[in-house]
FILOTI-351120 format. One record per residue (C-alpha): y, x, z. Coordinates in nm, 3 decimals. Example, Ala and Ser with C-alpha at 12.3 -4.5 7.8 and 13.67 -1.06 7.14 Angstrom:
(rec (-0.450; 1.230; 0.780)),
(rec (-0.106; 1.367; 0.714)),
# end
This chain:
(rec (12.126; 7.637; 11.758)),
(rec (12.133; 7.861; 11.452)),
(rec (12.052; 8.163; 11.670)),
(rec (11.752; 7.986; 11.825)),
(rec (11.625; 7.879; 11.484)),
(rec (11.666; 8.232; 11.352)),
(rec (11.470; 8.378; 11.644)),
(rec (11.191; 8.123; 11.601)),
(rec (11.168; 8.202; 11.230)),
(rec (11.165; 8.575; 11.300)),
(rec (10.892; 8.538; 11.563)),
(rec (10.680; 8.325; 11.331)),
(rec (10.713; 8.571; 11.044)),
(rec (10.656; 8.872; 11.268)),
(rec (10.323; 8.759; 11.408)),
(rec (10.020; 8.952; 11.279)),
(rec (9.770; 8.809; 11.528)),
(rec (9.584; 8.592; 11.276)),
(rec (9.549; 8.874; 11.025)),
(rec (9.435; 9.119; 11.293)),
(rec (9.172; 8.876; 11.421)),
(rec (9.032; 8.823; 11.071)),
(rec (9.010; 9.196; 10.996)),
(rec (8.836; 9.264; 11.327)),
(rec (8.581; 8.987; 11.269)),
(rec (8.495; 9.096; 10.913)),
(rec (8.440; 9.460; 11.010)),
(rec (8.232; 9.364; 11.314)),
(rec (8.003; 9.148; 11.099)),
(rec (7.967; 9.421; 10.834)),
(rec (7.879; 9.688; 11.092)),
(rec (7.615; 9.462; 11.245)),
(rec (7.472; 9.379; 10.902)),
(rec (7.432; 9.744; 10.802)),
(rec (7.260; 9.839; 11.127)),
(rec (7.014; 9.553; 11.074)),
(rec (6.955; 9.672; 10.717)),
(rec (6.892; 10.024; 10.848)),
(rec (6.616; 9.902; 11.079)),
(rec (6.474; 9.682; 10.805)),
(rec (6.456; 9.985; 10.577)),
(rec (6.273; 10.179; 10.849)),
(rec (6.027; 9.890; 10.885)),
(rec (5.965; 9.875; 10.510)),
(rec (5.903; 10.248; 10.498)),
(rec (5.680; 10.234; 10.808)),
(rec (5.885; 10.519; 10.947)),
(rec (5.929; 10.606; 11.312)),
(rec (6.257; 10.522; 11.477)),
(rec (6.441; 10.839; 11.571)),
(rec (6.712; 10.938; 11.814)),
(rec (6.972; 10.888; 11.540)),
(rec (6.865; 10.524; 11.500)),
(rec (6.903; 10.448; 11.870)),
(rec (7.231; 10.639; 11.882)),
(rec (7.374; 10.417; 11.608)),
(rec (7.264; 10.110; 11.805)),
(rec (7.460; 10.245; 12.103)),
(rec (7.757; 10.302; 11.870)),
(rec (7.731; 9.941; 11.750)),
(rec (7.741; 9.819; 12.111)),
(rec (8.067; 10.011; 12.156)),
(rec (8.199; 9.869; 11.828)),
(rec (8.146; 9.526; 11.984)),
(rec (8.331; 9.647; 12.295)),
(rec (8.618; 9.783; 12.083)),
(rec (8.640; 9.454; 11.895)),
(rec (8.641; 9.254; 12.219)),
(rec (8.925; 9.467; 12.355)),
(rec (9.116; 9.426; 12.029)),
(rec (9.076; 9.048; 12.053)),
(rec (9.202; 9.067; 12.413)),
(rec (9.500; 9.282; 12.312)),
(rec (9.588; 9.033; 12.036)),
(rec (9.566; 8.745; 12.283)),
(rec (9.811; 8.925; 12.512)),
(rec (10.074; 9.025; 12.258)),
(rec (9.938; 9.273; 12.003)),
(rec (10.088; 9.190; 11.666)),
(rec (10.406; 9.042; 11.812)),
(rec (10.735; 9.199; 11.916)),
(rec (10.746; 9.305; 12.281)),
(rec (11.058; 9.100; 12.352)),
(rec (10.864; 8.782; 12.270)),
(rec (10.573; 8.861; 12.504)),
(rec (10.567; 8.742; 12.867)),
(rec (10.573; 9.010; 13.135)),
(rec (10.228; 8.916; 13.271)),
(rec (10.087; 8.943; 12.919)),
(rec (10.251; 9.284; 12.875)),
(rec (10.088; 9.414; 13.194)),
(rec (9.747; 9.289; 13.079)),
(rec (9.808; 9.433; 12.731)),
(rec (9.876; 9.782; 12.867)),
(rec (9.561; 9.766; 13.082)),
(rec (9.357; 9.662; 12.779)),
(rec (9.519; 9.941; 12.574)),
(rec (9.413; 10.202; 12.829)),
(rec (9.051; 10.080; 12.820)),
(rec (9.068; 10.051; 12.441)),
(rec (9.157; 10.419; 12.399)),
(rec (8.856; 10.526; 12.607)),
(rec (8.612; 10.292; 12.429)),
(rec (8.742; 10.393; 12.086)),
(rec (8.687; 10.767; 12.132)),
(rec (8.343; 10.704; 12.286)),
(rec (8.244; 10.500; 11.979)),
(rec (8.360; 10.782; 11.752)),
(rec (8.153; 11.028; 11.956)),
(rec (7.835; 10.818; 11.927)),
(rec (7.873; 10.767; 11.551)),
(rec (7.919; 11.139; 11.488)),
(rec (7.627; 11.234; 11.713)),
(rec (7.408; 10.985; 11.527)),
(rec (7.496; 11.148; 11.194)),
(rec (7.432; 11.496; 11.334)),
(rec (7.093; 11.386; 11.469)),
(rec (7.007; 11.249; 11.126)),
(rec (7.098; 11.584; 10.970)),
(rec (6.879; 11.760; 11.226)),
(rec (6.583; 11.547; 11.121)),
(rec (6.649; 11.593; 10.749)),
(rec (6.709; 11.969; 10.754)),
(rec (6.472; 12.136; 11.004)),
(rec (6.622; 12.481; 10.944)),
(rec (6.717; 12.710; 11.230)),
(rec (7.044; 12.831; 11.077)),
(rec (7.155; 12.479; 10.994)),
(rec (7.064; 12.357; 11.344)),
(rec (7.296; 12.622; 11.487)),
(rec (7.580; 12.477; 11.277)),
(rec (7.487; 12.131; 11.402)),
(rec (7.498; 12.249; 11.763)),
(rec (7.842; 12.405; 11.713)),
(rec (7.987; 12.091; 11.553)),
(rec (7.827; 11.872; 11.822)),
(rec (7.982; 12.093; 12.093)),
(rec (8.325; 12.059; 11.927)),
(rec (8.290; 11.680; 11.904)),
(rec (8.181; 11.648; 12.268)),
(rec (8.462; 11.880; 12.383)),
(rec (8.712; 11.670; 12.186)),
(rec (8.579; 11.356; 12.357)),
(rec (8.607; 11.506; 12.706)),
(rec (8.962; 11.629; 12.643)),
(rec (9.090; 11.303; 12.493)),
(rec (8.915; 11.093; 12.759)),
(rec (9.093; 11.293; 13.031)),
(rec (9.426; 11.255; 12.849)),
(rec (9.374; 10.878; 12.824)),
(rec (9.301; 10.837; 13.193)),
(rec (9.567; 11.076; 13.325)),
(rec (9.842; 11.013; 13.069)),
(rec (10.072; 10.893; 13.347)),
(rec (10.134; 11.001; 13.704)),
(rec (10.062; 10.783; 13.892)),
(rec (9.789; 10.632; 13.670)),
(rec (9.920; 10.279; 13.736)),
(rec (10.237; 10.363; 13.543)),
(rec (10.024; 10.330; 13.225)),
(rec (10.030; 9.949; 13.267)),
(rec (10.336; 9.922; 13.494)),
(rec (10.605; 10.112; 13.298)),
(rec (10.881; 10.024; 13.544)),
(rec (10.728; 10.206; 13.844)),
(rec (10.845; 10.554; 13.941)),
(rec (10.660; 10.840; 13.774)),
(rec (10.616; 11.028; 13.449)),
(rec (10.405; 10.988; 13.135)),
(rec (10.317; 11.219; 12.851)),
(rec (10.448; 11.162; 12.500)),
(rec (10.210; 10.890; 12.384)),
(rec (10.289; 10.931; 12.015)),
(rec (10.215; 11.303; 12.033)),
(rec (9.889; 11.235; 12.219)),
(rec (9.779; 10.983; 11.956)),
(rec (9.848; 11.236; 11.680)),
(rec (9.668; 11.507; 11.876)),
(rec (9.371; 11.271; 11.905)),
(rec (9.365; 11.192; 11.533)),
(rec (9.391; 11.539; 11.377)),
(rec (9.072; 11.692; 11.530)),
(rec (8.894; 11.363; 11.458)),
(rec (8.978; 11.389; 11.086)),
(rec (8.885; 11.759; 11.071)),
(rec (8.541; 11.697; 11.225)),
(rec (8.491; 11.409; 10.980)),
(rec (8.549; 11.650; 10.694)),
(rec (8.313; 11.909; 10.846)),
(rec (8.034; 11.654; 10.900)),
(rec (8.067; 11.520; 10.545)),
(rec (8.050; 11.869; 10.393)),
(rec (7.766; 12.005; 10.610)),
(rec (7.466; 11.882; 10.403)),
(rec (7.615; 11.979; 10.065)),
(rec (7.524; 12.348; 10.093)),
(rec (7.168; 12.264; 10.198)),
(rec (7.125; 12.014; 9.917)),
(rec (7.251; 12.268; 9.664)),
(rec (6.972; 12.506; 9.769)),
(rec (6.705; 12.256; 9.669)),
(rec (6.472; 12.346; 9.384)),
(rec (6.588; 12.055; 9.171)),
(rec (6.787; 11.981; 8.860)),
(rec (7.164; 11.966; 8.882)),
(rec (7.154; 11.589; 8.824)),
(rec (6.912; 11.544; 9.113)),
(rec (7.121; 11.756; 9.346)),
(rec (7.439; 11.575; 9.246)),
(rec (7.276; 11.237; 9.312)),
(rec (7.166; 11.349; 9.662)),
(rec (7.515; 11.485; 9.735)),
(rec (7.662; 11.153; 9.623)),
(rec (7.428; 10.973; 9.860)),
(rec (7.569; 11.169; 10.154)),
(rec (7.927; 11.132; 10.033)),
(rec (7.901; 10.754; 10.014)),
(rec (8.021; 10.749; 10.372)),
(rec (8.342; 10.932; 10.288)),
(rec (8.538; 10.606; 10.307)),
(rec (8.537; 10.647; 10.686)),
(rec (8.749; 10.958; 10.629)),
(rec (9.003; 10.750; 10.436)),
(rec (9.003; 10.498; 10.722)),
(rec (9.078; 10.782; 10.967)),
(rec (9.358; 10.913; 10.748)),
(rec (9.513; 10.567; 10.705)),
(rec (9.492; 10.508; 11.080)),
(rec (9.674; 10.841; 11.128)),
(rec (9.946; 10.711; 10.894)),
(rec (9.985; 10.393; 11.099)),
(rec (10.038; 10.601; 11.413)),
(rec (10.364; 10.725; 11.261)),
(rec (10.498; 10.370; 11.303)),
(rec (10.453; 10.376; 11.682)),
(rec (10.764; 10.322; 11.896)),
(rec (10.721; 10.301; 12.276)),
(rec (11.003; 10.047; 12.299)),
(rec (10.804; 9.794; 12.095)),
(rec (10.442; 9.891; 12.158)),
(rec (10.283; 9.553; 12.089)),
(rec (10.431; 9.537; 11.739)),
(rec (10.427; 9.901; 11.627)),
(rec (10.069; 9.965; 11.748)),
(rec (9.927; 9.649; 11.588)),
(rec (9.805; 9.815; 11.269)),
(rec (9.685; 10.130; 11.446)),
(rec (9.476; 9.937; 11.702)),
(rec (9.309; 9.722; 11.439)),
(rec (9.243; 10.024; 11.220)),
(rec (9.062; 10.177; 11.518)),
(rec (8.811; 9.892; 11.476)),
(rec (8.806; 9.949; 11.100)),
(rec (8.740; 10.320; 11.150)),
(rec (8.454; 10.286; 11.399)),
(rec (8.293; 10.004; 11.199)),
(rec (8.318; 10.211; 10.880)),
(rec (8.167; 10.503; 11.071)),
(rec (7.864; 10.293; 11.164)),
(rec (7.830; 10.172; 10.804)),
(rec (7.857; 10.523; 10.660)),
(rec (7.593; 10.650; 10.905)),
(rec (7.356; 10.375; 10.785)),
(rec (7.407; 10.412; 10.409)),
(rec (7.184; 10.721; 10.353)),
(rec (6.893; 10.546; 10.528)),
(rec (6.887; 10.239; 10.303)),
(rec (6.702; 10.394; 10.006)),
(rec (6.363; 10.230; 10.085)),
(rec (6.536; 9.891; 10.084)),
(rec (6.701; 9.960; 9.749)),
(rec (6.368; 10.083; 9.608)),
(rec (6.198; 9.763; 9.722)),
(rec (6.467; 9.547; 9.566)),
(rec (6.460; 9.743; 9.239)),
(rec (6.081; 9.717; 9.233)),
(rec (6.105; 9.340; 9.270)),
(rec (6.337; 9.322; 8.969)),
(rec (6.116; 9.570; 8.783)),
(rec (5.807; 9.358; 8.842)),
(rec (5.984; 9.062; 8.686)),
(rec (6.084; 9.254; 8.373)),
(rec (5.739; 9.413; 8.337)),
(rec (5.540; 9.096; 8.401)),
(rec (5.454; 9.069; 8.030)),
(rec (5.313; 9.423; 8.007)),
(rec (4.945; 9.460; 7.922)),
(rec (4.699; 9.594; 8.183)),
(rec (4.657; 9.906; 7.973)),
(rec (5.030; 9.971; 7.971)),
(rec (5.051; 9.913; 8.344)),
(rec (4.764; 10.155; 8.401)),
(rec (4.928; 10.422; 8.191)),
(rec (5.254; 10.383; 8.375)),
(rec (5.093; 10.400; 8.715)),
(rec (4.919; 10.724; 8.622)),
(rec (5.229; 10.891; 8.479)),
(rec (5.391; 11.201; 8.629)),
(rec (5.512; 11.154; 8.984)),
(rec (5.770; 11.380; 9.137)),
(rec (5.642; 11.532; 9.459)),
(rec (5.887; 11.615; 9.730)),
(rec (5.869; 11.763; 10.076)),
(rec (6.101; 11.840; 10.363)),
(rec (6.196; 12.178; 10.502)),
(rec (6.165; 12.525; 10.362)),
(rec (6.505; 12.537; 10.201)),
(rec (6.547; 12.886; 10.338)),
(rec (6.261; 13.027; 10.132)),
(rec (6.353; 13.261; 9.852)),
(rec (6.260; 13.208; 9.490)),
(rec (5.954; 13.425; 9.537)),
(rec (5.830; 13.172; 9.793)),
(rec (5.829; 12.867; 9.569)),
(rec (5.555; 12.621; 9.652)),
(rec (5.326; 12.489; 9.380)),
(rec (5.200; 12.137; 9.409)),
(rec (4.894; 11.977; 9.260)),
(rec (4.845; 11.602; 9.262)),
(rec (4.492; 11.501; 9.358)),
(rec (4.300; 11.182; 9.293)),
(rec (4.432; 10.889; 9.498)),
(rec (4.177; 10.819; 9.767)),
(rec (4.318; 10.482; 9.870)),
(rec (4.478; 10.384; 10.195)),
(rec (4.837; 10.305; 10.276)),
(rec (4.974; 10.656; 10.255)),
(rec (5.028; 10.675; 9.879)),
(rec (4.976; 11.011; 9.708)),
(rec (4.757; 11.283; 9.865)),
(rec (4.879; 11.634; 9.808)),
(rec (4.742; 11.977; 9.884)),
(rec (4.991; 12.256; 9.947)),
(rec (4.850; 12.606; 9.935)),
(rec (5.049; 12.911; 10.037)),
(rec (4.953; 13.276; 10.069)),
(rec (4.855; 13.381; 10.417)),
(rec (5.124; 13.648; 10.409)),
(rec (5.396; 13.387; 10.372)),
(rec (5.256; 13.191; 10.662)),
(rec (5.304; 13.491; 10.886)),
(rec (5.662; 13.538; 10.767)),
(rec (5.780; 13.182; 10.830)),
(rec (5.752; 12.991; 11.155)),
(rec (5.769; 12.614; 11.194)),
(rec (5.764; 12.379; 11.481)),
(rec (5.502; 12.109; 11.511)),
(rec (5.726; 11.845; 11.360)),
(rec (5.783; 12.037; 11.038)),
(rec (5.468; 12.206; 10.911)),
(rec (5.129; 12.299; 11.053)),
(rec (5.038; 12.666; 11.027)),
(rec (4.737; 12.682; 10.798)),
(rec (4.662; 12.825; 10.457)),
(rec (4.583; 12.486; 10.306)),
(rec (4.757; 12.178; 10.440)),
(rec (4.700; 11.815; 10.347)),
(rec (5.026; 11.619; 10.345)),
(rec (5.066; 11.243; 10.314)),
(rec (5.359; 11.145; 10.089)),
(rec (5.461; 10.781; 10.069)),
(rec (5.575; 10.627; 9.741)),
(rec (5.859; 10.434; 9.900)),
(rec (6.022; 10.718; 10.084)),
(rec (6.352; 10.700; 10.258)),
(rec (6.625; 10.960; 10.262)),
(rec (6.411; 11.210; 10.453)),
(rec (6.190; 11.253; 10.149)),
(rec (6.477; 11.234; 9.905)),
(rec (6.651; 11.531; 10.059)),
(rec (6.378; 11.771; 9.972)),
(rec (6.257; 12.073; 9.784)),
(rec (6.116; 11.961; 9.455)),
(rec (5.829; 12.196; 9.385)),
(rec (5.672; 12.293; 9.056)),
(rec (5.375; 12.062; 9.006)),
(rec (5.087; 12.060; 8.762)),
(rec (4.939; 11.747; 8.615)),
(rec (4.564; 11.694; 8.679)),
# end
């Protein structure tokens, strides 16, 4: 009787299923919330939806799939010791685990491609796009390799969910570690990629630091990847359902944090709108004259592209009279004809003409924040 009581107490204490379910639910809700905020910010800014936006939606769909598989794994034994799980549940658990590995790495792929596509839109520079292509090729190659390892980890494949059948399997712990290390390294590379480009901007050190901080806000996904790597050290094949509990749930944490970090740099228009709402409340007592003077004060003009120009190619901006309309400030950019011949642009970046009229919105999102800040003259 004492032995039975002891086992029941041990099983009750060693059951993480409730905690794992709560963590999965919270991260799923947060990821969904930030994707909705991203699209709301695009709507506020009247910006076009890009490939990076739709890629993050696809990533969110796979986050939902990862969460569903994690719920299924918990229902069939994840978070409990293997010797307390029924054999039928163990078979189902191993099938879910195999699918979970494939869905997890696909979600990671989509999140990273979304971030790279965002960088491509923000920095239309040929040299930088080459770096992007190289990193994208590494990420896709990693996905193909790990996907193949997941599917063919055992021979025959059915041994992955039927451990007692004849056959052989690779060292699962080593494969999990081999999965995690390149994932962390590409996270570091993707986080560091925009820093060099931002540091080339013609801006004050404070402005450049603030832009770098904006990109580094998503660095918490790197800590999630590192912590998940730490949890993999706990894995023991003899008690998979218990020793993989933290690692599986941190897979959901990692992909959800990846979606959130990919959305953070796009939320500036939303923050500007909120700050303007608070500002309008604090300035409601200002006189019309004061408001007029503030509205006509110096405005920093920014533009995208051209970070590869030398100092001799600095652009000079001149703010013109506001002609109305929804586009905000009208700006004329004039460059010598000789420079136009030296630099080529595609249609999405800059039209080739000696005098170009550019529409710059007041409530710009991150595309306009990551910019060359030109020398401007007051009218």
